[in-house]
Every structure is written in structure tokens, then in C-alpha cells.
matplotlib code that plots the C-alpha trace (Angstrom):
import matplotlib.pyplot as plt

x = [-16.7, -17.6, -14.9, -17.2, -19.2, -17.4, -17.7, -18.8, -18.0, -14.2, -11.7, -9.0, -10.4, -7.7, -4.4, -1.7, 0.7, 3.9, 2.7, 4.8, 3.3, 4.7, 4.0, 5.0, 7.6, 9.4, 12.3, 9.7, 8.0, 9.1, 8.5, 7.5, 6.8, 8.0, 7.2, 4.4, 2.9, 0.5, -2.7, -5.5, -8.4, -11.9, -12.6, -8.9, -7.8, -4.5, -2.4, 0.0, 2.6, 5.8, 7.2, 5.8, 6.5, 6.8, 4.2, 1.4, -1.3, -0.5, -0.9, -4.4, -5.5, -4.3, -6.4, -9.4, -8.9, -7.7, -4.1, -3.0, -0.5, 2.7, 3.0, 1.4, -2.4, -5.0, -7.4, -10.6, -12.5, -10.2, -11.4, -8.8, -9.9, -6.6, -3.4, -1.2, -3.7, -7.0, -8.6, -12.0, -13.7, -13.7, -17.6, -17.7, -15.1, -17.7, -15.0, -16.0, -13.9, -13.2, -10.9, -8.6, -11.0, -14.2, -15.5, -19.1, -21.7, -22.6, -25.8, -27.1, -28.0, -26.1, -29.0, -28.8, -24.9, -25.3, -27.8, -25.8, -24.7, -27.9, -29.8, -30.4, -32.4, -36.0, -37.0, -37.8, -34.4, -32.7, -34.3, -33.6, -29.9, -29.6, -31.1, -28.8, -25.8, -26.7, -27.1, -23.9, -22.0, -23.9, -25.4, -29.1, -29.8, -27.7, -29.4, -31.0, -27.8, -25.6, -22.0, -20.9, -22.5, -20.7, -17.3, -14.5, -14.8, -18.3, -17.7, -15.2, -18.1, -20.4, -18.1, -17.4, -20.9, -21.5, -18.7, -20.0, -23.6, -23.5, -21.6, -18.6, -16.3, -13.5, -13.2, -10.3, -9.4, -6.6, -5.0, -8.5, -7.3, -5.1, -7.3, -7.9, -6.0, -3.9, -6.0, -9.3, -7.2, -6.3, -9.9, -11.3, -8.9, -10.1, -13.7, -13.2, -11.5, -14.5, -16.9, -15.1, -14.9, -18.6, -19.6, -16.8, -15.4, -12.1, -10.2, -6.9, -5.9, -3.1, -1.2, 2.2, 1.3, 2.7, 0.5, -2.8, -1.5, -0.8, -4.5, -6.2, -4.4, -4.2, -1.4, 0.8, 2.8, 6.0, 6.8, 10.0, 12.2, 9.9, 9.5, 7.9, 10.0, 7.8, 4.3, 3.2, 1.3, 2.2, 3.8, 6.1, 7.0, 7.9, 9.7, 11.1, 11.8, 13.1, 15.7, 17.3, 14.9, 12.0, 13.9, 14.4, 11.0, 8.8, 8.8, 11.9, 15.1, 18.7, 21.7, 23.9, 27.2, 28.6, 30.9, 30.1, 31.8, 32.7, 29.7, 27.3, 26.6, 27.0, 29.3, 28.5, 29.0, 26.0, 26.7, 26.3, 23.3, 22.1, 20.1, 17.3, 19.6, 22.6, 22.6, 23.7, 27.3, 28.5, 31.3, 32.9, 34.8, 32.4, 30.8, 27.1, 24.4, 21.8, 18.3, 17.6, 14.0, 13.2, 11.2, 14.1, 16.1, 14.9, 15.6, 17.1, 18.9, 20.4, 22.4, 26.1, 25.3, 25.2, 24.4, 24.4, 21.1, 21.8, 18.1, 14.7, 11.3, 8.4, 5.3, 3.0, 3.1, 6.8, 10.0, 11.8, 15.4, 18.3, 21.3, 25.1, 27.0, 30.6, 31.8, 29.5, 27.1, 23.6, 20.4, 16.7, 14.8, 11.2, 11.1, 8.2, 8.0, 8.2, 11.8, 13.0, 16.4, 18.6, 20.6, 24.2, 23.1, 24.1, 21.5, 21.4, 20.0, 19.4, 18.5, 15.4, 15.6, 12.9, 13.5, 17.0, 17.5, 21.0, 22.1, 25.3, 26.9]
y = [-11.1, -7.4, -5.3, -3.3, -6.2, -6.4, -10.2, -10.3, -13.8, -14.0, -15.0, -12.8, -9.0, -6.9, -7.6, -5.1, -6.5, -4.7, -1.3, 1.5, 5.1, 8.5, 12.0, 14.0, 16.9, 19.3, 16.7, 13.8, 11.2, 11.0, 7.5, 7.4, 3.9, 0.8, -3.0, -2.6, -6.2, -7.6, -9.4, -9.0, -11.7, -10.8, -9.3, -8.5, -5.1, -3.7, -0.9, 1.1, 2.5, 4.5, 8.0, 11.1, 11.1, 7.2, 7.1, 5.4, 8.0, 7.6, 3.9, 4.6, 6.8, 4.4, 1.7, 4.0, 4.9, 8.6, 8.0, 6.5, 3.6, 3.6, -0.1, -3.3, -3.9, -3.6, -6.4, -6.0, -9.1, -11.1, -8.5, -6.1, -2.3, -0.7, -0.9, 1.4, 0.8, 0.5, 2.6, 1.7, 4.9, 5.3, 5.3, 1.8, 0.3, -0.3, 1.4, 3.4, 6.0, 7.9, 11.0, 12.8, 15.5, 13.4, 15.4, 15.7, 17.6, 20.6, 21.3, 17.9, 16.0, 12.9, 10.6, 12.5, 12.2, 8.6, 8.2, 10.3, 7.4, 5.1, 7.2, 4.3, 2.6, 3.1, 5.3, 2.5, 0.7, 3.9, 4.4, 1.0, 1.2, 4.5, 3.0, 0.1, 2.2, 4.5, 1.8, 0.2, 3.3, 4.2, 7.5, 6.7, 9.5, 12.1, 11.2, 14.9, 16.6, 18.6, 17.7, 20.7, 20.0, 16.7, 15.9, 14.7, 11.2, 11.5, 12.8, 10.2, 7.7, 9.4, 9.3, 5.6, 4.8, 6.9, 5.0, 1.5, 1.9, 1.1, -2.1, -1.6, -4.5, -2.4, 0.4, 3.0, 5.3, 8.0, 9.0, 8.6, 9.5, 12.3, 15.1, 13.3, 13.6, 10.8, 9.3, 9.3, 7.8, 4.4, 3.9, 4.7, 2.7, -0.2, 0.7, 0.9, -2.5, -4.0, -2.4, -3.6, -7.0, -7.2, -6.1, -8.3, -5.5, -5.3, -2.4, -0.5, 2.2, 4.9, 5.9, 6.9, 5.9, 2.4, 1.9, 2.8, 0.1, -2.5, -1.7, -1.8, -4.3, -7.9, -7.1, -4.1, -2.9, -0.9, 1.5, 3.5, 4.8, 4.2, 0.3, -2.3, -3.2, -5.9, -7.1, -9.1, -9.5, -6.9, -9.9, -10.7, -7.1, -6.5, -9.9, -10.8, -7.4, -8.1, -5.6, -2.9, -0.3, -2.1, -3.1, 0.7, 2.0, -0.8, -0.6, 0.6, -1.4, -0.9, -3.1, -4.9, -5.6, -9.1, -11.4, -14.9, -17.8, -21.0, -22.8, -20.2, -18.7, -14.7, -13.9, -10.4, -8.3, -9.7, -13.4, -15.8, -16.2, -18.4, -16.5, -18.2, -17.6, -15.5, -12.9, -14.2, -14.0, -13.8, -16.0, -17.1, -14.1, -11.6, -8.8, -8.7, -6.4, -8.2, -6.6, -5.8, -4.6, -2.9, -5.7, -7.9, -6.3, -7.3, -5.5, -8.1, -6.7, -10.1, -10.4, -9.7, -8.1, -3.9, -1.3, 2.4, 4.5, 7.4, 8.8, 7.8, 8.4, 7.9, 6.2, 5.6, 2.0, 1.7, 3.7, 3.4, 3.5, 4.0, 2.0, 2.0, -1.2, -1.2, -0.9, 2.2, 0.1, 1.7, -0.4, 0.3, -1.5, -1.2, -1.4, -1.3, 2.2, 1.3, 0.6, 4.3, 4.5, 7.7, 8.9, 7.4, 4.5, 1.1, -1.5, -5.1, -6.4, -9.9, -10.8, -12.7, -12.9, -15.1, -13.8, -13.7, -11.2, -10.0, -8.2, -7.1, -4.0]
z = [-27.8, -27.6, -26.4, -24.5, -22.7, -19.5, -18.2, -14.3, -13.3, -14.2, -11.4, -12.6, -12.0, -13.2, -15.1, -15.9, -18.6, -19.2, -19.0, -20.2, -19.3, -19.9, -20.7, -23.9, -23.3, -25.7, -25.9, -26.5, -24.4, -20.9, -19.4, -15.6, -15.6, -17.4, -17.4, -14.7, -14.5, -11.9, -11.5, -9.0, -8.2, -7.8, -4.4, -3.6, -2.4, -3.8, -3.0, -5.2, -2.7, -3.1, -2.7, -4.3, -8.1, -8.5, -11.0, -8.8, -9.6, -13.5, -13.1, -11.5, -14.2, -17.0, -15.3, -15.2, -18.9, -18.5, -19.5, -22.6, -22.7, -24.5, -24.6, -22.7, -22.2, -19.4, -19.1, -16.9, -16.2, -18.5, -21.3, -23.0, -22.2, -23.0, -25.1, -27.4, -30.0, -28.2, -25.5, -24.1, -22.7, -19.2, -18.9, -20.6, -18.3, -15.4, -12.8, -9.9, -8.5, -5.1, -5.7, -3.3, -2.6, -2.8, -5.6, -3.9, -5.6, -3.2, -4.3, -3.9, -0.7, 0.7, -1.0, -4.1, -4.4, -3.9, -6.5, -9.2, -11.0, -11.0, -13.5, -15.7, -13.1, -12.5, -9.4, -7.1, -7.8, -7.2, -3.8, -2.7, -3.8, -2.1, 1.2, 1.2, 0.6, 3.5, 5.7, 4.7, 5.3, 8.6, 7.3, 7.0, 9.5, 7.1, 4.0, 3.5, 4.6, 2.4, 1.8, 3.7, 6.7, 7.2, 9.0, 6.6, 7.5, 6.9, 3.3, 2.5, 3.3, 1.1, -1.7, -1.2, -1.2, -4.3, -6.2, -5.0, -5.7, -9.3, -8.3, -10.2, -11.8, -9.8, -7.5, -7.8, -5.0, -5.1, -1.6, -0.3, 3.5, 2.7, 3.6, 7.2, 10.5, 11.4, 14.1, 11.8, 8.8, 10.4, 11.7, 8.4, 6.6, 8.5, 8.0, 4.3, 4.2, 6.0, 3.5, 0.5, 1.7, 2.8, -0.8, -2.4, -4.3, -6.1, -5.3, -6.2, -3.8, -4.3, -1.1, 0.1, 3.5, 4.3, 7.4, 5.3, 2.8, 5.6, 7.1, 3.7, 1.1, 0.3, -1.7, -2.0, -5.2, -4.2, -7.0, -7.4, -9.9, -12.6, -12.0, -10.0, -6.9, -5.6, -5.7, -2.6, 0.7, 3.8, 5.4, 2.2, 2.0, 5.3, 6.3, 2.8, 0.9, -2.6, -2.6, -0.6, -1.5, -0.3, 2.9, 3.6, 2.5, 4.3, 8.0, 9.6, 10.2, 9.7, 8.3, 10.4, 8.6, 8.6, 6.7, 5.2, 6.6, 5.0, 6.2, 4.8, 8.2, 8.5, 11.4, 13.0, 15.8, 17.5, 16.8, 13.9, 12.0, 8.9, 6.2, 4.4, 1.1, 0.4, -2.3, -5.7, -6.5, -2.6, -1.5, 1.7, 3.3, 1.3, 3.4, 3.3, 5.2, 7.3, 7.6, 11.3, 12.3, 15.4, 16.6, 15.9, 18.9, 22.3, 25.5, 28.0, 31.2, 31.6, 28.3, 27.8, 24.5, 25.2, 23.2, 24.0, 23.6, 21.1, 20.7, 21.7, 20.5, 22.7, 21.3, 24.0, 24.8, 23.2, 23.1, 19.4, 20.6, 18.3, 19.7, 19.0, 19.0, 20.2, 16.7, 16.1, 14.0, 14.8, 15.3, 16.2, 18.7, 20.1, 23.9, 26.1, 27.4, 31.3, 30.2, 30.2, 29.7, 29.2, 26.4, 26.7, 28.8, 27.9, 28.0, 27.5, 24.0, 22.3, 18.9, 17.7, 14.0, 12.5, 8.9, 7.9, 4.9, 3.6, 1.0, -1.0, 0.6]

ax = plt.figure().add_subplot(projection="3d")
ax.plot(x, y, z, "-o")
ax.set_aspect("equal")
plt.show()
């Protein structure tokens, strides 16, 4: 099989196999990501999520062919396109890219921008494809406008249409909503997901915003400290975090201190609970931390369990309360905003823990 002949009908669209990525420095190679492995099926949308400096953009550049590999390999449509000894050039990988600043050509119209990557097609084929893409992103009436005449959201859709027009095997997007206001980001994230699903496009998107990742992704790779912390669905990351970092980074939550009982239950200030599994090496009598999310703590005036309001943040439909238990342990609780309690007030609470996850202290 020719290395530059990308197969279009494989179920596995992308495989990263034990990637190690770094940058040369005066002291040698500085490794920013180690042992990064994941697979993505055709039509799936993945997000690389993590704090600044975790290596997510470097990983995206490596997939695109712009960054060399220290070790490991990259397969696209079950064909190797990159390793420590071989790099298929970016232009031969059949990959589309949407950059952070969109990189639209200011001297070209919307239609001409979308047609830019279709130079190998006939004039009629180009025109038909541009018409299809304009209709897909809802910009048919703006075809002859210049990029500077468009809003940020419209420019983002032009960049997406241009990347999708050549029908790439994989679409890469680097912080695609970072230049937009918060309200527009969430709406566009849902629009982009719908567009990608309509076209059956496999995509990898870099973001530091977990709400964007939740809105967009089928699977999320949480990166931190140079390694993949967890690879899973948004639900898995939120309800079954693999470690304390993911538990803290994904969603909001606090740790409730408890002690392992003889029967495997965890005894806490708020009662006894049986986790799905205990951390490895934990025995009866050992302390553990139970992950408690804000939606696990329900407001209940009739409850004998009381907690004092330390702080509150109004979120429209809800308040996010920071609560203190009698011992001083703190928890978060989401409460409907018609329950407007004062700082210092004691309120009744109850726990509704469906997913019991605990960690060593």
C-alpha cells in the first residue's frame, strides 16, 4: 500500500500510538507530552482538553504534520502518516484545519474563501461545492461579502465551510471559539457539532473550556502534566473521573472526608455510603475522600442535616452555594434561585449520590 494513498472507508479514522512530543532547547529536548495513545472512529468528534501549557496544541500540530514526533506513531484511516522516522507532508494527509483566528483571506469574498481548497476540481464542480457549503452554514446570501463585513460567528462558519469543502478525512480545530463572546460560544459549539454530524466528519478540537468540550465532543482527552489523564465520554469524565486531577478539573466538586468501615462502606459526617469500588491499597479504618458534586447536594428544609451558607453565586435559574458542615468541611450545592438564603444561614440538605467515587487523601 502506498503511504500517501489515504484509505477512505476504514472504521478507525485516527490512532495515536504512544506519542512523545517535545521541543529542542539549549539543554536538549524538552518533552511536553509522553505516551499519548487514543483511537477515534469515523464520524466521532474528540476534544483535547486541559489547562494552558498541557501540550494539547502541540498534539494537534503533530496530527496535522507540522510537529515532529520523538517516538510513537500516527495513523490516519489505518495508514501510518507519522513516526519518529517518517513524516507524510501536511498537504498529503487529507486534513482540514480551522485556526484560532480563522485565517480568512481578506481580499477574497466568502465564496472565494470557501473555494480556495478546491483548485483541483473543475469550475462547475467548485461552484456546486461552494453552493452546498454556503447552504450548509447558512451564508448563501453573504456569498459576495468580504470577511471584514461579517460578524465573528459568521467568519467562524466561513472558516469551517472552507475546511470542510474538500471533504477531508479529518478536521482539526484549534480553540475555534476563543475570539467570541461567551453567549455566542455555546450556541456556535452546538451548531458546529450539528454540522460535523450532518457531514459525517471526524474531528479533533483543542479547547481549555470544558463547557465547549461537553457541547461538542463524543470523547474527551484530558491532558495535564505532560500525560493523558483520562480518555472517555463527557459523562464518564464527570461521573467516573480516573484520578483526583480529573475530578477537580472536570465540573465542580469538593472532597468529603470519610473512613472505610469493616463492611466496605465509607462513614462520613453526612452518613454512610458504599462506593462503586475502593481505591487500591485501602483497608478498613483508612481515611478516604468522597467526590461530591454540587448536584449531589439537594436543598431540603425538612432534613435534619444542616449546613451553613459561606458564599453564594447567582446563576440565574440557580444559586451555587458554598456550604460548611459542622466540622468545617465545605461542599458546593446547586439550589433553585427562588431559595435565596443569607450568608451565615443554616439550611437543610440531603445527599443524592448516584455515582460514589472516592480517592486516597
